[in-house]
C-alpha positions in Angstrom: 30.3 48.0 73.9 29.1 47.4 70.4 31.3 45.6 67.9 32.1 47.3 64.6 31.0 45.6 61.5 32.6 46.5 58.2 30.9 45.5 55.0 33.0 45.6 51.8 31.5 46.4 48.4 32.7 47.1 44.9 29.9 47.7 42.3 31.4 45.8 39.4 33.0 43.0 41.5 31.9 39.4 41.4 31.7 37.1 44.4 35.4 36.0 44.1 36.6 39.6 43.8 34.5 40.7 46.8 36.0 37.8 48.8 39.5 38.9 47.8 38.8 42.6 48.7 37.4 41.7 52.1 40.4 39.4 52.7 42.7 42.3 51.8 41.0 44.7 54.3 41.1 42.0 56.9 44.8 41.6 56.4 45.4 45.3 56.6 43.4 45.7 59.8 45.1 42.6 61.4 48.5 44.2 60.5 47.7 47.0 63.0 47.9 44.5 65.8 45.6 46.6 68.0 42.1 45.1 67.5 40.5 41.7 67.2 39.1 41.3 63.7 37.6 38.3 61.9 35.1 37.5 59.1 31.5 37.4 60.2 30.2 34.0 60.8 27.6 32.7 58.4 26.1 29.5 57.0 26.7 28.1 53.6 23.6 28.3 51.4 21.2 25.4 51.5 21.4 24.7 47.8 25.2 24.2 48.2 25.9 25.7 44.8 28.2 28.3 46.2 30.4 28.5 49.2 30.0 32.2 49.1 27.8 33.9 51.7 27.2 37.6 52.2 29.1 37.3 55.5 32.3 36.8 53.5 32.3 40.5 52.8 31.7 41.4 56.4 34.4 41.9 59.0 33.7 42.2 62.7 36.0 44.0 65.1 35.4 43.0 68.7 36.8 43.9 72.1 37.3 47.1 74.0 37.8 49.7 71.3 39.3 53.0 72.4 38.7 56.1 70.4 42.3 56.0 69.1 42.0 52.4 68.0 38.8 53.2 66.1 40.5 56.2 64.5 43.4 54.0 63.4 41.0 51.5 61.9 39.2 54.3 60.2 42.4 55.4 58.5 42.9 51.8 57.2 39.3 51.8 55.9 39.8 55.1 54.2 43.1 54.0 52.6 41.3 50.8 51.4 38.4 52.7 49.9 40.6 55.2 48.2 42.5 52.5 46.2 39.7 52.3 43.7 36.7 54.6 43.0 34.1 51.8 43.0 35.0 50.5 46.4 32.9 51.2 49.4 32.8 50.2 53.1 29.8 50.3 55.3 30.7 50.7 59.0 28.0 49.7 61.5 28.2 50.2 65.2 25.1 49.4 67.2 22.2 51.0 65.4 24.4 53.6 63.6 25.7 53.0 60.1 28.1 55.1 57.9 28.9 54.4 54.3 32.2 55.5 52.7 33.0 55.6 49.0 35.9 57.6 47.6 36.4 59.3 50.9 37.5 63.0 50.9 39.7 64.5 53.6 36.6 66.1 55.1 34.9 62.6 55.1 38.0 61.1 56.8 37.7 63.6 59.6 33.9 63.0 59.8 34.5 59.2 60.1 36.9 59.7 63.0 34.6 62.1 64.7 31.5 60.0 64.2 33.2 56.8 65.5 34.7 58.7 68.4 31.3 60.2 69.3 29.9 56.7 69.4 32.6 55.8 71.9 31.7 58.8 74.0 28.0 57.8 73.9 29.0 54.3 75.1 31.1 55.6 77.9 28.1 57.5 79.3 25.9 54.5 79.5 
């Protein structure tokens, strides 16, 4: 089973704002109480000028993820993205990646279907 990695982006955001946005999404997903989610682990830059690393915008969901759990997480991601037009979340599962910005109802359905299809692929292996 592949973990899900969520990468938060906002085009005009600085490092501090990206950190705040990813913390907000982390909190929203943890509130579900159905998946294990944490920030990606990373090292502080060698120059020590900033404690920020790209991993601070990445969240990793681990464990056994049922189709319904993934669909629920997908709804939280969509709600997060739809709060502001410049927000986007890249969802990576194994070698598949989907990017969502200003998600429409059709995209919401596609996200659930794509993630569920990935689960079906895993079940067959």
